[in-house]
N, C-alpha and C positions, 0 to 999 in steps of 0.2 A: 560352749556357751559364750565365752569371751570372743571367740572368732566370729560367731553369729552376730554378736552385738556390734563388733567392728564393721562387719559387712553392711548391716542395716544402717549404722550411723553414717558410713561413707556413702551409701546409696542415697540416703536422705539429704546429705550435704550436696551431692551432685545435683539432685532434683532442685534444691533451693537456688543453687548457683545458676542452673539452666533457666529456671523460672524468672529469676531476677534479670538475667540477660535478655530474655524475651520481652519482659516488661519495659526494660530500658530501650530496646530497639523500637518497640511500638510507640513509646512516648516520644522518642526522637523523631520518628517518622511523622507522627501526628503534629508535632510542633512545626516541622518543616512545611507540611501541607497547609496548616492554618495560617502561619505568619508569613510565609513566602520569604523569610529573611535568611534562610539557610540555603546556600547553593547546593543543588542536588546532584550535579554531575561534575563539579570541579574537584580537583585534588585537594588534599589536606592543607597544602601550603597556599591555597587560593581562596580564603574566606573573605567575603566583603564585609567591611565594617557596617554594623547596623545603622540605618539612617531613619531616625524617628519620624521625620516629615514624610518620607515615602511609606513607612509602615502605617502611619495615620491615614494617608491617602488611600491605601489599599483597603483598610478597614472601613472607611467612610464611603468610598465611591466605586469599588470594584466588587461585583457579585461573585458568588462561589463558582459560577460557570464561565467567568471571564468577560463580563459586560461592564464597561465604564459608564456610570450613571451620572448625569448632570442634575442640576437643581430645578428642572422644569416639572412642577407638580401636576400640570395639566395633562402632559403626554407621557410622563414617566420615561423620558427620552434618553436615547443614546445616539451619539453622532460619530461619524467616521473620524472626526478630529479627536474626540475622546479616546477612541480605540488606538489611534496612531500615537498619541502621546503616552498612553499606557504601555504600548509595545516598546517605545523608546526607553522609558525609564525602567521597565523590566529588564531590558538589556543592560542599561547603565548599572543596575544593581545586581547583575548576574543572577536573575531569577528565571531560569529556563522553563520551569514548570508553569509559572504564571504566564510567561511569554507565549508558550504553546496554547494555553487556555484562551488567552486574548486573541490569538491568531485563528484558532478554530472557531471561536464565536463570530469573529469578523467574517470568515469565509461562509459559515453556515447561514448567517443572517444578512449582513450588509451586502455580501456578494451573491446572495441567494444560492449558496451551495456550489458555485462555479468560480474557480480561480481566474477564469478568463474574463470575468466581469469586473468593471471598476466598482468599488464600494459605493452603495447609496449613502448619501450624507446623513439621512435622518431615519431613525427606527424607534418605534415606541407604541403606545396604546392609542388606537384610533377611536372614533366616536362610538363604535360598537363595543369597545372594551377589549378588542383583539389586538395582541401584540404583532406588529408587522412593519414592513417598510412604509414610512410616512411620505418620503420623497425620494424617488429613484435617481434624481440628478446627482452627479458626483460633486465632490469638493476637492479641487486639485491640490490644495495645500496638504490635506489629510492623505491624499493618494501619494504625494511626494514623501511625506513622513513615513507612511507604511512601507513603501518601496525601500526607502533608505534603511529603516530599522531591520527589515528582512535581509537586505543585502549585507548589512554589517553583522547581523546575527549569524548569517551563513559564514562570513569570514572569521568571526571571533570564535564561534562555537563549532566550526568545521562541519556545518550542516548544509549539505548540497540542496536539500529540499527548500530551505529558506532562500538560498541564493536564486534558485530557479523561479520561485514564487515572486521574489523581488524584481527579477528581470521581466517577468510577464507583466507585472503592474507598470513597470517603467515603459515597456513597449506600448501599453494601452495609453499611458499619459502622452507619449510622443505622437501617437496616431490620432487620438481623440480630443486632447486638450491643448495642444500646441497649434497655433495658427501662424501663417506667414502674412504679415500685414504690409500693404503697399507703402513704400517710402519709409518704413521702419524696420521690418524684418520679423524674425520669429519672436513670439511671446506666448506665455502660458495663460490661458483663460482661467477664471476662477472655477469653472465647471464645464461639463460637456455641453450643456444647453443653456440658452437664455442670456448670453452675454455678448451677442453680436447682432447688429441691425444692418439692413441693406440700404435704407433710405432715410437719412443719409448713412453712408458707410461709417459705422462706429463700433468700437469694442470697449467693454468695461473691464477694469482690473482692480484687484485689491493688493496694494503694496505689501501687506503683511504676509502674502502667500508665497513670497519669493526669497527665502533665506539664501544669502550669497554662498554660505558654506555648503549648502546642499546642491546648489547649481554647479559649484566647483567639483563636488563629488561626482555628480551625474556626468559631468564632462569627462572625468577620468574613466568612468564606467563605459561611456559611449563617446569617444572622441570625435566620431563622425556625426554626432548629433548637433543640436542647435543650442546646447546649454550655455556655452560661453557667451554667445551672442545675446541670449536671453538675459544673462547677468548684466551685460553692458547696457542693454535696453532698459532693464529695471532701474539702473542708476539714472539713466536719462529721464525716465518717468518721474522719479523722485525729484530730480533737479528742476524739471519744468513745472511741477505742481506744488513745490515746497519752497517758496521764495524766501521765507525767513527761518527755514530749517524745521518747520512743523509739518509732519507728514499727514495728508488727509486720509480718511477712512476708505474712500472709493474714488477712482479717477477713470476718465474715458480717453480714448484716442479717436480722433475723427480725421477721415481722409477726404480731401476735396478732389473729385475726378477732373475738374476743370483746370486747377493749378497743379495737379499731380503732387500735392504736398499734404502733410498731415501734422497734427499737433496733439499733445496731451492737454487735458484741462480737468479742473475739479468738477465733479458731478454736483450741481447746485442742491439737489434734494437730499443727498446723503454723504457729501464729501467735504463740507465746509469746516468740519471739526476734526480733531485728532482725539481718539478715545479708545474704546475697547478692542478694535481691530488694530489700530496704528501702534498701540503700546508695544506690540510684538515687533514692529520695525526697529525700534530702538533696542529692544532685547536682542534681536538677531544681529544687529550691527555690533553689539558688544561681544557677541560670541564668535565673530569672524576672527580667524587667526591673523595676527599682525603681518605674517608673511604673505598673505593673500594680496595680490596686486590691487584689488579693489577696496581693501579695508579702509585706508586713510580717506579716500574720496567719500565713501559711505558715511563715515563718522563726521566728516566735515559738512556733508549735505544735511545731516540730521541734528546738527548742534543746537538748534533752537530749543529743543526740549531740555537740554542740559542747562541752558541759560535760565530757563523758567524755574527749574528746581533749585539752582544756585541762588536765585533771587527769593523765592518763596519758602524754600526749605522742604517742599513736598511737591509731588506731581498732581496736577488737577485732573479731575475725572474727564472733563471736556475742555479742549483748548482750541480757540479759533486759529485756523491756518493762515489767516490774513493779518491778524494783529496780536496774536498770542494771548488774548484775553481768556480768562477762566479761573475761577477761585474756589470751586467746589472740591473739597478734599476727595481724592480718589481712594478706592479700596486698597488694602495693604498689598494686594497682588501686584498693583502697578509699581509700588515702591520696590518690591522684590525684583520685578522685571528689569528695573533700571540699574541694578547693581553691576552687571557686567559692562553695560554701556558707560556708566560714569567711571568705572575703573579703567576702561580702555581709553577714555579721554583724559585720564590723569587726575581725576577728582577722587582720590582714594579716601580722604578724610570724610567727605560727604557720603561716599558709598558706605563706609563703616557705620556712620550715624544712621543711615537709612536701613542698613542691615539689622541693627538692634531694634529699630521701630517695627520692621516687617516681622521679625521673629516674635516680638512681644505680642503683636496683634494676631499672629497666626496661632500662638499658644492659647490665647483667650478662647478661640473657637473650639478647643478640645475639652474645655472645662464644662462639666455637666450643668452648672448653674447659669452658664452663658449661652447654651445652645438655642434657646428660644429668642433671645434678644440679639445675639451675635453668632448666628449659625455658621457652619463651615460651608463655603461655596466652592464648587468645582473649579471655576476659572481662577479664583484667587490661589487655590492650591497648585494648579498647573503652572501659573506664572511664577509661583514661589519655588516649585521644583526646578524650573529652569534657572531662575535668577540666583536663588540661595545655593542650589547645587553647584553652579559654576563658581560662585563666590567662595564656597568651601572646598573648591578644587576636587569635586567628585567626578567631573568629566571635562574634557576639552575637545575642540575640533582642530585637527591638523590643517596645514595649509591646503592639502588636497581634499579636505572635508571628512577624512576618516576620524572615527572616534578614538580618543586617547583616554584610557581609563587606568587609574592607579593600580587596580588589582591585576591588570594585564602585565604589569612589570614583574609580577611574581612568577612568570613563566608557567601559567596555568596549562594543564593538560586536559583535553576533552576527548571523549570517545568519538570515533568517526562513525 
């Protein structure tokens, strides 16, 4: 009788332990899938510290199937830009599961199921209520970020599929979005179509589409390409169109067949101010590694924005590129975007002050009582992820453009 009791008791205990273990595993797996904050393929000694700003972004702007949604209520829109930034920060935060979801959604929707296509820049709900591609044209800045993120994910996570996908997109950028301009040389157009005219011969560019650290990276990936010269030409573009160090939204380059000469100029209808596009030029300038030979010149050419912030104590939403006029307070994302830039220029005290302001304003958007009057906006969060993330040393770019991540110093091991 005693022996039977012992056996039943021991069997029951084993069942309870086994059941508890199963529940624990299911709970851990569910938490990893829902929050995306637990690395699923890294070794135990390679956990990434939770980043509340990133977790909040995922909760507010990324769907369960890997679509980054912006705040356009009319079209319920997703852009290739949003997907590209989502991929980058999923890599920064060592979220391979989320990275894969973002990439699969991008392939199936923006690339129409074919990795040999460049991503369409806009996807959403059309007038008939159907979700589809809204504009098939590409956006070269997003293409560059997607290619970069795939190539770095391939390197860091030892994933050859990502490497090959990144190379395919890079090849498409080089063949479809880079043009050789008379008297200038190679430049990357903002997209595949609509940015060049024949009479007169002119080309339109967006200065914020050309981060120097990515051009340096692509030059290392393909030394036989045009990337180094594009970087040099991008500085020439900023120098000729930013006389007081304020970078315009859009610029053009015009070539005169008679004189065989060309010049950059500000597009009168859309380039006389520095605003939502140009804020990224200062951000990118601050992210360039100091050892990059173009870093100092870029910071010098864009110094006008630093002078404005030093004088006013905040970045204006719109600034005239000709006289630096502009008094309307910009969204907090602008403030966050300038943190690496001001730090690189040596204005550390001002950067620390703006960091506190940006954090306080971002936190307000997460409070339930403020969501109607002060809602979370996609672009503010994106700029904050870049600016605050760099300020908090969550990522860096090496002189050759490669990602430097604190968790990689732990000698992470990934399955091949």
